[in-house]
C-alpha positions, 0 to 999 in steps of 0.5 A: 461469527465475526471475521478475523482480519490482520492489518499491518501498517494499521496505525495510519494511512490506508491500513488505518482507513481499512481498519475502520471499514472492518470495524463497521462490519463488527470484525475482529481487527488485529492492528499491527504497526510500530507506533503505539500511539497510532495503534491505540487511536486506531483501536479506539476507532475500531471499537467505537464503530462496533469492531473488536480490536487487538493491538500488536506492536511489531516491526514487520522486518522481524519474522519472529515478531510477525509470527508472534502477532499471528499466534496472538491473533488466533489465541484471541480471536480464532482462525485468521480469515484475512491477512492484509499486508500494508506496512512500508518504509521509504526514502525520497532521494536519488539512488546515489544519495541513499545509503546501503543501510537505508536501502536495506531497511526499506527492502526489509520492511516494504518487501520482506515485511510482506514476505514475513506476513504472508509466511505467517498467514499461510502457516495457518491458512494452508492446513485449513485450506481457506483464507485470503491474503491481500497485498497492498501494492502500488502502480510504482510496482509496475512503473518506477519513477525517480527519487523512489528507487528502493520503494519501487524495487520493493513493490516490483519484488512484491509483484514477482513474489506474489505471482510465484506464490499464486501459481503454487497455490493453483498447483495445489488446488488450494482454497487459500487466495492471494490478490494484489491491489495496485494503489495510486498516489494516496494522501497519507501521513507518510509525506510528513514522516518520510526520510527525505533529501529533497530540497522541498517538501515531498508530495504524491504525484497527482491525481491524489486519492484519499485513503478511504478510496484505497481502503474500499478497494482493499475490502472489495479485493478481500471479499472477491480475491479470485482476480489476480489484481485490482487497480485503484484510480484511473491514473494508476491504471493508465500509467501501468498500461501506458508503460506496457505500450510505450515504456521509452516514452514514459521514461523520457516523460518522467525524466522531465517531470518526475522530480518536480511532480514529487515536491511542493513549494513548502519547506521540507518537514523538520524533525524525526522520520520513521525509517528506523523508529516510529514517530507516533509513539505518543498518542498526541503524535497520532495523525490519523489516516490522512496526510496534508493534501486534503485540499487536492485529494479525491474522495472517490474514484470512478475507475474503482467502481468500474473495476467491479465490472471487468468489461467496463474496466477494459473500456474505461482503462483503454480510453485513459491509456489512449489519452495518457500515451497521446499526452506523453507523445506530445510532452516528449516530442523533440526532447532529448 
């Protein structure tokens, strides 16, 4: 029997790349997002690779609609084996330039969307005492950066929520697993669609990875969910650990570099953004999984390979952390 997998945020980026991997496995793949054009294109890819797609247009901030997605998935394919929360929304701007309505929208999608998806998944998994939930997190859920206060806050909230849920499942002795994959900067179309008040085009903070790197990590975490969390990319792991070891130094470093590091020299994107409505309704607007940073994005991660071996991970991450902290000390020495 093929496994049944629900993927939110499946029309682009990490969700889209993950859907293709499950398609190659011949899985039943329930594709969830707001943009019909991107979802239809994703469904065509899954089918061409040997999978069985089901398109579900839904806003993850709407709990009733999310519950309808879960019902449709099980009516079409039977029990859901894996639920992957990946949908998000954000705004690039200083906090005081983000409106209350925008901040609430980001929180509703990026945090409560994960809560809504998890609730609907658990409603079906707990009675069967099996299933896996994968939260697609971010290094920014442990180390915040400027210009992304709402997104960072939501990703921090996901970590807190998931840790509490994990302890409840352990208390029950449940066979349901939940794990988090902490992502690095990824080359997705969000930087073309995002609402931004920056003077230049927004970009991910290097090192940047291709969505396929992230997708392979999601697949591995779903197959091996007993670990609390996985880190993708040496930069993400080093940033998280450097923050734990030297948070004040990292604050000063990001205050100096964090604004410029998230902007290119290009003119900001014009036209509509996807905060309150999708921009890929028409199939002609589909951008696939990649953004506009292919030239600088890494197609693989040595840290991801090491992550499958805990002892090697500790050694590799330790070396990266030492280098990161040393670099931060040099860059911030003598600064205000």
